[in-house]
One Martini backbone bead per residue (centre of mass of N, CA, C, O) as a GRO file, in nm:
protein
  282
    1UNK     BB    1   0.272  -0.897  -0.517
    2UNK     BB    2   0.096  -0.590  -0.538
    3UNK     BB    3   0.210  -0.302  -0.727
    4UNK     BB    4   0.223   0.045  -0.705
    5UNK     BB    5   0.464   0.227  -0.903
    6UNK     BB    6   0.264   0.505  -0.908
    7UNK     BB    7   0.234   0.781  -0.684
    8UNK     BB    8   0.063   1.032  -0.487
    9UNK     BB    9   0.088   1.318  -0.258
   10UNK     BB   10  -0.110   1.583  -0.080
   11UNK     BB   11  -0.086   1.900   0.119
   12UNK     BB   12  -0.208   2.215   0.093
   13UNK     BB   13  -0.134   2.325   0.386
   14UNK     BB   14   0.183   2.244   0.370
   15UNK     BB   15   0.196   2.251   0.032
   16UNK     BB   16   0.199   2.411  -0.237
   17UNK     BB   17   0.008   2.366  -0.566
   18UNK     BB   18   0.030   2.546  -0.841
   19UNK     BB   19  -0.046   2.338  -1.070
   20UNK     BB   20  -0.360   2.330  -0.963
   21UNK     BB   21  -0.470   2.609  -1.092
   22UNK     BB   22  -0.573   2.469  -1.315
   23UNK     BB   23  -0.897   2.437  -1.404
   24UNK     BB   24  -0.892   2.125  -1.495
   25UNK     BB   25  -0.782   2.043  -1.183
   26UNK     BB   26  -1.014   2.072  -0.971
   27UNK     BB   27  -1.080   1.765  -0.890
   28UNK     BB   28  -0.764   1.762  -0.740
   29UNK     BB   29  -0.807   2.021  -0.539
   30UNK     BB   30  -0.688   1.834  -0.286
   31UNK     BB   31  -0.641   1.623  -0.046
   32UNK     BB   32  -0.388   1.347  -0.033
   33UNK     BB   33  -0.365   1.070   0.174
   34UNK     BB   34  -0.316   0.776   0.340
   35UNK     BB   35  -0.618   0.712   0.370
   36UNK     BB   36  -0.691   0.731   0.072
   37UNK     BB   37  -0.490   0.519  -0.026
   38UNK     BB   38  -0.593   0.278   0.133
   39UNK     BB   39  -0.874   0.266   0.007
   40UNK     BB   40  -0.782   0.223  -0.288
   41UNK     BB   41  -0.596  -0.031  -0.256
   42UNK     BB   42  -0.796  -0.228  -0.127
   43UNK     BB   43  -0.995  -0.243  -0.366
   44UNK     BB   44  -0.744  -0.337  -0.572
   45UNK     BB   45  -0.527  -0.528  -0.427
   46UNK     BB   46  -0.294  -0.361  -0.299
   47UNK     BB   47   0.017  -0.402  -0.110
   48UNK     BB   48   0.208  -0.182  -0.259
   49UNK     BB   49   0.415   0.122  -0.290
   50UNK     BB   50   0.515   0.412  -0.494
   51UNK     BB   51   0.632   0.721  -0.400
   52UNK     BB   52   0.612   1.031  -0.579
   53UNK     BB   53   0.715   1.310  -0.657
   54UNK     BB   54   0.600   1.657  -0.717
   55UNK     BB   55   0.822   1.847  -0.610
   56UNK     BB   56   1.111   2.065  -0.623
   57UNK     BB   57   1.160   1.936  -0.301
   58UNK     BB   58   1.337   1.810  -0.041
   59UNK     BB   59   1.124   1.838   0.185
   60UNK     BB   60   0.917   1.651   0.062
   61UNK     BB   61   1.090   1.398   0.069
   62UNK     BB   62   1.125   1.388   0.375
   63UNK     BB   63   0.821   1.357   0.431
   64UNK     BB   64   0.779   1.093   0.273
   65UNK     BB   65   0.976   0.921   0.436
   66UNK     BB   66   0.837   0.954   0.708
   67UNK     BB   67   0.574   0.829   0.614
   68UNK     BB   68   0.687   0.552   0.524
   69UNK     BB   69   0.790   0.460   0.806
   70UNK     BB   70   0.467   0.446   0.906
   71UNK     BB   71   0.428   0.240   0.665
   72UNK     BB   72   0.289  -0.073   0.517
   73UNK     BB   73   0.262   0.040   0.204
   74UNK     BB   74   0.512   0.220   0.163
   75UNK     BB   75   0.808   0.095   0.011
   76UNK     BB   76   0.871   0.363  -0.165
   77UNK     BB   77   1.081   0.651  -0.270
   78UNK     BB   78   1.063   0.910  -0.512
   79UNK     BB   79   1.267   1.174  -0.525
   80UNK     BB   80   1.431   1.497  -0.464
   81UNK     BB   81   1.709   1.654  -0.627
   82UNK     BB   82   1.973   1.860  -0.721
   83UNK     BB   83   2.142   1.770  -1.007
   84UNK     BB   84   2.310   2.056  -1.052
   85UNK     BB   85   2.456   2.011  -0.802
   86UNK     BB   86   2.761   1.938  -0.631
   87UNK     BB   87   2.583   1.788  -0.369
   88UNK     BB   88   2.422   1.522  -0.423
   89UNK     BB   89   2.540   1.316  -0.227
   90UNK     BB   90   2.469   1.481   0.028
   91UNK     BB   91   2.167   1.494  -0.010
   92UNK     BB   92   2.123   1.186   0.000
   93UNK     BB   93   2.250   1.136   0.277
   94UNK     BB   94   2.053   1.307   0.443
   95UNK     BB   95   1.801   1.149   0.371
   96UNK     BB   96   1.908   0.866   0.478
   97UNK     BB   97   1.946   0.983   0.784
   98UNK     BB   98   1.659   1.010   0.800
   99UNK     BB   99   1.348   0.956   0.820
  100UNK     BB  100   1.307   0.684   0.609
  101UNK     BB  101   1.576   0.654   0.432
  102UNK     BB  102   1.536   0.343   0.341
  103UNK     BB  103   1.296   0.432   0.123
  104UNK     BB  104   1.497   0.526  -0.079
  105UNK     BB  105   1.487   0.443  -0.449
  106UNK     BB  106   1.474   0.737  -0.589
  107UNK     BB  107   1.487   0.977  -0.866
  108UNK     BB  108   1.337   1.300  -0.967
  109UNK     BB  109   1.259   1.507  -1.253
  110UNK     BB  110   1.088   1.774  -1.432
  111UNK     BB  111   1.165   1.750  -1.748
  112UNK     BB  112   0.899   1.827  -1.904
  113UNK     BB  113   0.954   2.149  -1.808
  114UNK     BB  114   1.200   2.179  -1.974
  115UNK     BB  115   1.311   2.385  -2.234
  116UNK     BB  116   1.552   2.198  -2.260
  117UNK     BB  117   1.589   1.912  -2.451
  118UNK     BB  118   1.906   1.869  -2.321
  119UNK     BB  119   1.914   1.853  -2.007
  120UNK     BB  120   2.013   1.548  -1.952
  121UNK     BB  121   2.316   1.629  -2.099
  122UNK     BB  122   2.425   1.790  -1.900
  123UNK     BB  123   2.702   1.788  -1.712
  124UNK     BB  124   2.563   1.833  -1.433
  125UNK     BB  125   2.349   1.612  -1.465
  126UNK     BB  126   2.536   1.370  -1.512
  127UNK     BB  127   2.672   1.398  -1.238
  128UNK     BB  128   2.410   1.348  -1.079
  129UNK     BB  129   2.350   1.065  -1.194
  130UNK     BB  130   2.611   0.937  -1.078
  131UNK     BB  131   2.528   0.981  -0.784
  132UNK     BB  132   2.283   0.801  -0.795
  133UNK     BB  133   2.434   0.547  -0.868
  134UNK     BB  134   2.631   0.546  -0.619
  135UNK     BB  135   2.367   0.515  -0.423
  136UNK     BB  136   2.175   0.282  -0.552
  137UNK     BB  137   1.974   0.422  -0.744
  138UNK     BB  138   1.713   0.534  -0.921
  139UNK     BB  139   1.585   0.685  -1.237
  140UNK     BB  140   1.330   0.899  -1.325
  141UNK     BB  141   1.167   0.951  -1.634
  142UNK     BB  142   1.024   1.275  -1.717
  143UNK     BB  143   0.885   1.272  -2.035
  144UNK     BB  144   0.867   1.363  -2.364
  145UNK     BB  145   0.899   1.267  -2.682
  146UNK     BB  146   1.113   1.504  -2.757
  147UNK     BB  147   1.315   1.385  -2.507
  148UNK     BB  148   1.421   1.092  -2.591
  149UNK     BB  149   1.697   1.152  -2.713
  150UNK     BB  150   1.830   1.254  -2.453
  151UNK     BB  151   1.765   1.007  -2.283
  152UNK     BB  152   1.942   0.813  -2.445
  153UNK     BB  153   2.209   0.958  -2.392
  154UNK     BB  154   2.199   0.928  -2.083
  155UNK     BB  155   2.184   0.622  -2.068
  156UNK     BB  156   2.461   0.581  -2.216
  157UNK     BB  157   2.635   0.757  -2.009
  158UNK     BB  158   2.477   0.567  -1.770
  159UNK     BB  159   2.480   0.226  -1.779
  160UNK     BB  160   2.473   0.171  -1.439
  161UNK     BB  161   2.185   0.297  -1.446
  162UNK     BB  162   1.860   0.293  -1.344
  163UNK     BB  163   1.593   0.346  -1.563
  164UNK     BB  164   1.261   0.505  -1.532
  165UNK     BB  165   0.987   0.523  -1.736
  166UNK     BB  166   0.739   0.744  -1.736
  167UNK     BB  167   0.442   0.705  -1.903
  168UNK     BB  168   0.586   0.641  -2.178
  169UNK     BB  169   0.633   0.959  -2.237
  170UNK     BB  170   0.358   1.076  -2.316
  171UNK     BB  171   0.166   1.010  -2.535
  172UNK     BB  172  -0.062   1.099  -2.800
  173UNK     BB  173  -0.366   0.967  -2.756
  174UNK     BB  174  -0.582   1.171  -2.834
  175UNK     BB  175  -0.429   1.205  -3.131
  176UNK     BB  176  -0.318   0.927  -3.238
  177UNK     BB  177   0.004   0.925  -3.183
  178UNK     BB  178   0.297   0.728  -3.266
  179UNK     BB  179   0.474   0.918  -3.435
  180UNK     BB  180   0.799   0.900  -3.306
  181UNK     BB  181   0.759   0.754  -3.035
  182UNK     BB  182   0.796   0.448  -3.098
  183UNK     BB  183   1.088   0.463  -3.201
  184UNK     BB  184   1.210   0.596  -2.947
  185UNK     BB  185   1.123   0.384  -2.744
  186UNK     BB  186   1.272   0.143  -2.874
  187UNK     BB  187   1.554   0.261  -2.842
  188UNK     BB  188   1.547   0.273  -2.534
  189UNK     BB  189   1.479  -0.036  -2.488
  190UNK     BB  190   1.765  -0.139  -2.598
  191UNK     BB  191   1.846  -0.059  -2.320
  192UNK     BB  192   1.915  -0.251  -2.032
  193UNK     BB  193   1.878   0.012  -1.813
  194UNK     BB  194   1.561  -0.002  -1.893
  195UNK     BB  195   1.246   0.090  -1.768
  196UNK     BB  196   0.876   0.083  -1.746
  197UNK     BB  197   0.561   0.261  -1.723
  198UNK     BB  198   0.225   0.169  -1.690
  199UNK     BB  199   0.126   0.500  -1.690
  200UNK     BB  200  -0.064   0.789  -1.734
  201UNK     BB  201  -0.264   0.732  -1.990
  202UNK     BB  202  -0.554   0.845  -1.936
  203UNK     BB  203  -0.441   1.158  -1.943
  204UNK     BB  204  -0.361   1.126  -2.263
  205UNK     BB  205  -0.642   1.101  -2.310
  206UNK     BB  206  -0.970   1.121  -2.325
  207UNK     BB  207  -1.116   1.176  -2.031
  208UNK     BB  208  -1.437   1.113  -2.116
  209UNK     BB  209  -1.384   0.879  -2.383
  210UNK     BB  210  -1.213   0.658  -2.311
  211UNK     BB  211  -1.051   0.349  -2.400
  212UNK     BB  212  -0.874   0.067  -2.418
  213UNK     BB  213  -0.832   0.091  -2.729
  214UNK     BB  214  -0.669   0.359  -2.716
  215UNK     BB  215  -0.419   0.226  -2.548
  216UNK     BB  216  -0.317  -0.037  -2.689
  217UNK     BB  217  -0.098   0.057  -2.898
  218UNK     BB  218   0.101   0.156  -2.670
  219UNK     BB  219   0.127  -0.105  -2.507
  220UNK     BB  220   0.223  -0.284  -2.740
  221UNK     BB  221   0.486  -0.135  -2.792
  222UNK     BB  222   0.603  -0.177  -2.507
  223UNK     BB  223   0.597  -0.486  -2.506
  224UNK     BB  224   0.780  -0.523  -2.751
  225UNK     BB  225   1.025  -0.355  -2.642
  226UNK     BB  226   1.049  -0.464  -2.325
  227UNK     BB  227   0.873  -0.645  -2.197
  228UNK     BB  228   0.736  -0.769  -1.901
  229UNK     BB  229   1.026  -0.757  -1.735
  230UNK     BB  230   1.027  -0.411  -1.808
  231UNK     BB  231   0.746  -0.372  -1.667
  232UNK     BB  232   0.518  -0.145  -1.492
  233UNK     BB  233   0.247  -0.073  -1.274
  234UNK     BB  234   0.060   0.239  -1.254
  235UNK     BB  235  -0.171   0.490  -1.151
  236UNK     BB  236  -0.132   0.806  -1.093
  237UNK     BB  237  -0.227   0.871  -0.825
  238UNK     BB  238  -0.465   1.128  -0.844
  239UNK     BB  239  -0.449   1.210  -1.148
  240UNK     BB  240  -0.636   0.987  -1.275
  241UNK     BB  241  -0.917   1.116  -1.177
  242UNK     BB  242  -0.965   1.283  -1.440
  243UNK     BB  243  -1.040   0.980  -1.595
  244UNK     BB  244  -1.009   0.773  -1.340
  245UNK     BB  245  -1.029   0.536  -1.128
  246UNK     BB  246  -0.839   0.318  -0.966
  247UNK     BB  247  -0.980   0.055  -1.055
  248UNK     BB  248  -0.983   0.116  -1.362
  249UNK     BB  249  -0.683   0.128  -1.410
  250UNK     BB  250  -0.626  -0.171  -1.327
  251UNK     BB  251  -0.833  -0.307  -1.510
  252UNK     BB  252  -0.712  -0.202  -1.776
  253UNK     BB  253  -0.434  -0.323  -1.748
  254UNK     BB  254  -0.531  -0.616  -1.740
  255UNK     BB  255  -0.662  -0.610  -2.021
  256UNK     BB  256  -0.398  -0.520  -2.186
  257UNK     BB  257  -0.232  -0.786  -2.036
  258UNK     BB  258  -0.389  -1.069  -2.105
  259UNK     BB  259  -0.161  -1.210  -2.296
  260UNK     BB  260  -0.016  -1.275  -2.054
  261UNK     BB  261   0.123  -1.450  -1.836
  262UNK     BB  262   0.131  -1.512  -1.509
  263UNK     BB  263   0.435  -1.452  -1.479
  264UNK     BB  264   0.427  -1.179  -1.629
  265UNK     BB  265   0.219  -1.041  -1.441
  266UNK     BB  266   0.400  -1.051  -1.192
  267UNK     BB  267   0.596  -0.843  -1.307
  268UNK     BB  268   0.405  -0.606  -1.381
  269UNK     BB  269   0.262  -0.617  -1.068
  270UNK     BB  270   0.585  -0.629  -0.918
  271UNK     BB  271   0.873  -0.744  -0.995
  272UNK     BB  272   0.995  -0.498  -1.140
  273UNK     BB  273   0.982  -0.303  -0.901
  274UNK     BB  274   1.159  -0.463  -0.708
  275UNK     BB  275   1.416  -0.454  -0.885
  276UNK     BB  276   1.449  -0.152  -0.964
  277UNK     BB  277   1.404  -0.057  -0.638
  278UNK     BB  278   1.487  -0.258  -0.420
  279UNK     BB  279   1.254  -0.329  -0.205
  280UNK     BB  280   1.392  -0.571  -0.034
  281UNK     BB  281   1.637  -0.381   0.098
  282UNK     BB  282   1.465  -0.209   0.335
   0.00000   0.00000   0.00000
């Protein structure tokens, strides 16, 4: 099974997306729904997907779960709850009792936008992460390189929670900056409860002129650090459309991972996502 481990959807008429007001994001300032997703995945030979939250809004997560319940394509949803609230367990329980609740496989917060670089290790956040663990879910880390130190501390503080690092923590590919990102990524990868997504890299490169060679040093670092059995491939569609179409994202991933064996590619393009998100359990 070929799985897209990371994509989004949004309906501008149902839920405003203020982040799309940025002028450079005009090409994706439109609705992207299940029909669009189906067309993209069929062309790329993708069998199942993981739909990831866009907004810090539990109502969006409930809508995504209901959508997933009606879909034979969306195998899991990484949603949002307020990790700083004292009722995280109750929030998760309500989502699971709603339509499509069995498709909830993880939780994510937009940590990259938090001004406090140590947000992940606040006592209230760590308590929220433990509630995610107790619910049997994974936690997606959406960080930038300067936040990897706090991410490592959080990972060590909750060692029995599966953490999934999104977009390899968004290294500065356009600026060709490897350090200290590479060292911090390798330290995080040394923790056995962390896996990572080879996703979102084309939009960290030069949108109009990037090549696979620009991405290769970063993917090679991730392969060395995590190994193919702890990496998964995601499109980050439709955000990726700013720099590449869906087919090109997957074709580039295949090119960058062509040194892996067939069994290793099975993990990269499906197996790791199944294990990390327990996709076969829903």
